[in-house]
NUKOL-622378 format. One line per field, with one value per atom (N, C-alpha, C): residue in one letter; x negated, y negated, z negated. Coordinates in steps of 0.05 Angstrom, whole numbers, plus 5000, padded with zeros to 4 digits. Layout:
BEGIN
resn <- c(A,...)
c1 <- c(X,...)
c2 <- c(Y,...)
c3 <- c(Z,...)
% end
This chain:
BEGIN
resn <- c(X,X,X,X,X,X,X,X,X,X,X,X,X,X,X,X,X,X,X,X,X,X,X,X,X,X,X,X,X,X,X,X,X,X,X,X,X,X,X,X,X,X,X,X,X,X,X,X,X,X,X,X,X,X,X,X,X,X,X,X,X,X,X,X,X,X,X,X,X,X,X,X,X,X,X,X,X,X,X,X,X,X,X,X,X,X,X,X,X,X,X,X,X,X,X,X,X,X,X,X,X,X,X,X,X,X,X,X,X,X,X,X,X,X,X,X,X,X,X,X,X,X,X,X,X,X,X,X,X,X,X,X,X,X,X,X,X,X,X,X,X,X,X,X,X,X,X,X,X,X,X,X,X,X,X,X,X,X,X,X,X,X,X,X,X,X,X,X,X,X,X,X,X,X,X,X,X,X,X,X,X,X,X,X,X,X,X,X,X,X,X,X,X,X,X,X,X,X,X,X,X,X,X,X,X,X,X,X,X,X,X,X,X,X,X,X,X,X,X,X,X,X,X,X,X,X,X,X,X,X,X,X,X,X,X,X,X,X,X,X,X,X,X,X,X,X,X,X,X,X,X,X,X,X,X,X,X,X,X,X,X,X,X,X,X,X,X,X,X,X,X,X,X,X,X,X,X,X,X,X,X,X,X,X,X,X,X,X,X,X,X,X,X,X,X,X,X,X,X,X,X,X,X,X,X,X,X,X,X,X,X,X,X,X,X,X,X,X,X,X,X,X,X,X,X,X,X,X,X,X,X,X,X,X,X,X,X,X,X,X,X,X,X,X,X,X,X,X,X,X,X,X,X,X,X,X,X,X,X,X,X,X,X,X,X,X,X,X,X,X,X,X,X,X,X,X,X,X,X,X,X,X,X,X,X,X,X,X,X,X,X,X,X,X,X,X,X,X,X,X,X,X,X,X,X,X,X,X,X,X,X,X,X,X,X,X,X,X,X,X,X,X,X,X,X,X,X,X,X,X,X,X,X,X,X,X,X,X,X,X,X,X,X,X,X,X,X,X,X,X,X,X,X,X,X,X,X,X,X,X,X,X,X,X,X,X,X,X,X,X,X,X,X,X,X,X,X,X,X,X,X,X,X,X,X,X,X,X,X,X,X,X,X,X,X,X,X,X,X,X,X,X,X,X,X,X,X,X,X,X,X,X,X,X,X,X,X,X,X,X,X,X,X,X,X,X,X,X,X,X,X,X,X,X,X,X,X,X,X,X,X,X,X,X,X,X,X,X,X,X,X,X,X,X,X,X,X,X,X,X,X,X,X,X,X,X,X)
c1 <- c(2599,2588,2581,2588,2581,2559,2542,2520,2525,2525,2527,2500,2490,2469,2478,2470,2479,2451,2449,2430,2438,2430,2436,2413,2415,2393,2401,2385,2392,2374,2382,2367,2380,2364,2372,2395,2417,2434,2423,2430,2418,2443,2436,2458,2483,2506,2529,2544,2527,2535,2544,2568,2583,2574,2553,2545,2533,2521,2506,2523,2551,2564,2571,2577,2590,2618,2626,2649,2673,2665,2686,2668,2674,2657,2662,2646,2651,2663,2674,2695,2671,2681,2662,2668,2655,2657,2643,2627,2617,2634,2658,2680,2697,2696,2714,2703,2722,2718,2738,2730,2750,2750,2772,2779,2795,2791,2807,2821,2846,2866,2889,2886,2905,2906,2880,2875,2884,2886,2895,2869,2867,2848,2862,2850,2858,2838,2844,2825,2830,2813,2816,2800,2812,2793,2807,2788,2799,2818,2834,2858,2841,2853,2843,2859,2858,2875,2895,2882,2899,2919,2917,2937,2963,2967,2998,3021,3020,3043,3048,3023,3025,3035,3027,3040,3073,3080,3107,3122,3114,3127,3126,3105,3107,3129,3129,3149,3178,3185,3212,3217,3198,3203,3207,3199,3204,3232,3241,3272,3276,3300,3305,3294,3297,3286,3258,3240,3211,3200,3215,3212,3217,3234,3240,3217,3209,3187,3160,3155,3129,3128,3150,3153,3172,3184,3199,3222,3233,3259,3265,3289,3300,3284,3280,3264,3272,3284,3296,3272,3255,3229,3210,3187,3159,3156,3155,3152,3126,3123,3093,3076,3085,3067,3059,3077,3072,3054,3058,3041,3014,3013,2985,2971,2985,2973,2961,2979,2971,2947,2946,2925,2901,2898,2875,2867,2847,2838,2805,2795,2768,2746,2756,2740,2714,2717,2700,2716,2734,2749,2774,2781,2808,2801,2814,2810,2836,2844,2865,2857,2864,2857,2881,2878,2899,2890,2913,2911,2926,2916,2925,2923,2945,2945,2948,2926,2920,2928,2952,2961,2980,2991,3012,3005,3009,3005,3018,3005,3018,3020,3005,3003,2982,2987,2961,2956,2932,2923,2911,2919,2907,2893,2870,2856,2847,2857,2849,2835,2810,2801,2798,2798,2795,2768,2764,2733,2707,2712,2691,2693,2707,2711,2716,2730,2739,2762,2783,2808,2813,2825,2836,2861,2880,2905,2905,2919,2922,2953,2957,2981,2980,2998,3000,3025,3027,3054,3048,3067,3067,3091,3091,3113,3133,3158,3178,3183,3178,3180,3158,3136,3111,3102,3123,3112,3114,3102,3099,3076,3059,3039,3011,3008,2983,2968,2984,2971,2967,2981,2978,2954,2950,2924,2899,2902,2876,2872,2896,2883,2873,2885,2875,2846,2840,2813,2797,2807,2787,2784,2803,2802,2783,2783,2762,2735,2729,2704,2689,2706,2698,2678,2652,2636,2646,2648,2650,2677,2700,2727,2729,2717,2723,2707,2688,2672,2691,2711,2729,2736,2735,2742,2769,2789,2815,2828,2845,2859,2886,2906,2934,2952,2975,2995,3023,3037,3065,3083,3102,3119,3148,3165,3195,3201,3211,3215,3242,3258,3280,3280,3257,3254,3223,3225,3202,3182,3190,3175,3149,3147,3127,3103,3111,3095,3069,3047,3022,3021,3014,3013,2985,2984,2961,2938,2943,2917,2905,2923,2915,2905,2918,2906,2876,2876,2844,2825,2835,2816,2809,2828,2825,2805,2808,2789,2765,2759,2733,2718,2733,2722,2712,2721,2712,2734,2753,2779,2794,2807,2827,2852,2876,2901,2919,2933,2955,2981,3003,3029,3040,3046,3065,3088,3112,3141,3156,3167,3185,3215,3232,3260,3277)
c2 <- c(1364,1369,1337,1341,1312,1320,1305,1309,1285,1293,1268,1271,1250,1248,1236,1246,1238,1240,1219,1219,1216,1231,1226,1215,1194,1192,1198,1211,1220,1205,1194,1179,1185,1183,1182,1161,1167,1147,1124,1096,1080,1067,1054,1041,1057,1048,1061,1074,1087,1100,1128,1137,1160,1184,1183,1202,1226,1218,1242,1258,1254,1275,1296,1317,1340,1336,1348,1348,1352,1375,1382,1388,1370,1374,1400,1412,1437,1425,1449,1446,1437,1415,1402,1417,1440,1453,1439,1420,1403,1387,1381,1366,1376,1403,1418,1411,1410,1405,1411,1418,1423,1398,1388,1366,1369,1355,1358,1330,1339,1314,1316,1304,1304,1334,1342,1369,1392,1388,1410,1407,1437,1438,1441,1426,1428,1431,1437,1441,1424,1410,1392,1398,1400,1410,1397,1395,1386,1406,1397,1419,1432,1454,1475,1482,1490,1499,1521,1536,1560,1557,1528,1519,1509,1513,1509,1520,1547,1557,1544,1536,1520,1495,1479,1450,1453,1475,1477,1485,1504,1509,1485,1467,1449,1423,1422,1405,1411,1437,1443,1441,1440,1432,1404,1385,1359,1351,1332,1323,1305,1308,1288,1261,1249,1223,1222,1237,1241,1248,1263,1270,1244,1230,1202,1184,1184,1164,1172,1198,1206,1203,1212,1216,1195,1177,1153,1161,1188,1198,1220,1230,1258,1279,1302,1323,1351,1369,1390,1407,1414,1429,1422,1422,1417,1438,1430,1444,1454,1480,1487,1468,1453,1433,1412,1402,1379,1391,1414,1425,1432,1439,1443,1414,1391,1367,1358,1365,1354,1370,1395,1414,1417,1409,1414,1386,1379,1351,1352,1329,1330,1327,1318,1316,1290,1278,1260,1233,1222,1200,1206,1233,1238,1256,1257,1271,1273,1301,1304,1323,1316,1327,1341,1367,1384,1385,1382,1375,1405,1427,1450,1460,1469,1484,1510,1526,1552,1555,1570,1571,1548,1537,1518,1491,1478,1455,1432,1414,1392,1364,1362,1338,1336,1320,1314,1284,1277,1251,1250,1235,1231,1206,1206,1180,1184,1162,1165,1141,1140,1116,1112,1084,1085,1087,1093,1099,1085,1057,1044,1042,1055,1055,1028,1012,0985,0987,1001,1002,1029,1036,1064,1064,1083,1086,1108,1100,1129,1133,1155,1164,1186,1184,1203,1214,1241,1254,1270,1270,1286,1303,1328,1347,1331,1333,1319,1325,1346,1356,1352,1338,1334,1305,1288,1261,1246,1227,1211,1220,1241,1250,1240,1223,1209,1223,1245,1261,1243,1226,1207,1190,1181,1166,1183,1207,1229,1232,1236,1240,1213,1189,1163,1159,1167,1167,1183,1208,1226,1213,1200,1188,1161,1150,1124,1134,1158,1164,1177,1177,1190,1168,1171,1150,1137,1150,1138,1126,1136,1127,1107,1108,1089,1059,1064,1042,1025,1033,1017,0994,0971,0944,0941,0954,0950,0975,0980,1000,0993,1012,1005,1029,1025,1044,1037,1047,1037,1049,1027,1034,1026,1039,1032,1007,0987,0965,0965,0981,0986,1003,1005,1019,1008,1009,1000,1023,1049,1068,1070,1057,1058,1039,1020,0998,1007,1002,1009,1005,1021,1013,0997,0979,0964,0978,1005,1019,1030,1037,1048,1025,1004,0976,0968,0973,0965,0985,1010,1031,1025,1018,1009,0981,0966,0940,0950,0968,0979,0993,1004,1021,1001,0976,0956,0952,0961,0959,0938,0929,0909,0923,0911,0924,0901,0905,0888,0907,0900,0916,0914,0936,0939,0949,0940,0950,0957,0981,0991,0992,0984,0985,1006)
c3 <- c(9907,9882,9869,9841,9825,9805,9805,9785,9762,9736,9718,9700,9692,9673,9646,9626,9598,9581,9563,9544,9518,9498,9471,9453,9437,9422,9394,9376,9351,9336,9312,9291,9267,9246,9216,9212,9199,9196,9175,9174,9158,9141,9118,9103,9094,9103,9094,9117,9133,9157,9145,9157,9146,9162,9183,9199,9185,9159,9145,9133,9124,9112,9126,9113,9130,9138,9157,9170,9150,9134,9110,9088,9070,9042,9029,9017,9003,8978,8965,8940,8917,8905,8884,8860,8854,8829,8807,8814,8790,8780,8787,8776,8758,8757,8737,8711,8692,8666,8645,8621,8599,8582,8575,8555,8535,8514,8490,8488,8485,8484,8464,8440,8420,8408,8403,8393,8407,8430,8453,8474,8484,8504,8530,8551,8579,8600,8624,8643,8665,8675,8697,8718,8741,8766,8793,8810,8838,8850,8863,8877,8900,8904,8923,8944,8970,8986,8976,8961,8952,8928,8922,8902,8913,8939,8951,8935,8928,8907,8883,8874,8845,8849,8868,8876,8883,8898,8903,8877,8862,8838,8820,8819,8804,8815,8837,8849,8841,8840,8834,8806,8789,8759,8753,8771,8769,8774,8754,8758,8786,8792,8821,8818,8795,8794,8794,8786,8788,8810,8828,8855,8869,8865,8878,8874,8850,8841,8856,8858,8870,8901,8914,8941,8957,8938,8947,8969,8957,8969,8958,8963,8957,8969,8955,8968,8952,8965,8953,8946,8966,8958,8979,8967,8983,9008,9033,9053,9053,9067,9073,9086,9103,9118,9095,9083,9061,9037,9030,9009,9021,9044,9056,9062,9066,9068,9043,9020,8992,8982,8990,8978,8999,9020,9042,9043,9027,9026,9032,9044,9048,9026,9002,8982,8979,9004,9009,8998,9020,9015,8997,8994,8980,8959,8935,8915,8898,8893,8875,8852,8824,8803,8791,8783,8769,8738,8721,8694,8691,8678,8669,8643,8634,8605,8611,8612,8617,8647,8654,8681,8688,8672,8675,8682,8710,8719,8703,8692,8677,8690,8708,8726,8748,8765,8786,8791,8794,8797,8822,8839,8869,8873,8888,8893,8924,8938,8972,8979,8985,8995,9022,9032,9061,9073,9096,9106,9095,9090,9078,9051,9035,9005,8998,9011,9003,8984,8992,8979,8975,8952,8945,8935,8948,8935,8914,8889,8871,8863,8857,8852,8828,8814,8786,8787,8779,8771,8747,8727,8704,8705,8695,8694,8679,8691,8676,8642,8635,8611,8587,8605,8591,8589,8599,8600,8571,8567,8544,8526,8535,8516,8526,8543,8553,8573,8587,8609,8631,8638,8663,8656,8631,8628,8629,8619,8621,8652,8669,8698,8710,8700,8711,8702,8676,8671,8688,8693,8710,8736,8748,8772,8770,8752,8748,8743,8741,8735,8762,8779,8807,8819,8822,8826,8857,8875,8903,8903,8894,8897,8880,8854,8832,8841,8859,8868,8887,8896,8913,8896,8912,8903,8896,8911,8908,8906,8883,8878,8882,8895,8900,8895,8886,8882,8891,8904,8910,8886,8878,8855,8869,8854,8857,8839,8853,8836,8819,8824,8808,8778,8773,8750,8738,8709,8697,8689,8698,8691,8705,8729,8748,8736,8721,8709,8698,8701,8689,8659,8643,8613,8611,8590,8583,8580,8566,8566,8594,8607,8634,8652,8651,8663,8656,8627,8618,8630,8629,8640,8670,8690,8713,8713,8699,8700,8688,8668,8660,8679,8697,8721,8742,8739,8760,8782,8780,8799,8798,8819,8819,8831,8820,8828,8838,8859,8867,8870,8860,8861,8887,8900,8923,8914,8918,8911,8932,8928,8950,8935,8952,8943,8953)
% end
């Protein structure tokens, strides 16, 4: 017979310890909002696990070039596994916002911070037939207002260097700076 002895000391977390958070954060209903942009009404809300079919249909509507820009490679369709990974998030370090016009998905803005909230990666994709209307800036603005993730000192995004489409616009850059973020580009060939 082997006898083991163990002792656990439980105390309240102090400082920036992450022990106080839930293992899985509940859906943040308080982040849902209606916005008016260029005299049109839109709905912005965090992504939910049941949005998987919506994300898969949205990806099918993207041009091959837009798919390559977002996923850094060709993709015929979004697999169940990948769609599940994109829709099942923890809402603490990671957040994805959907921009909806009624039932139609216009774009997705995503922000994922490291465990210490020092750095955050952001990604934006807007429906191919709806680009050039400021929807990307609207999603970026929503991401910038997220208190925890926006407090990250460094924001980063991967861009394809072969195109100028991924360069951040001056107004979007000003929005990042206003939120207190710094950015340094990472280019993928």
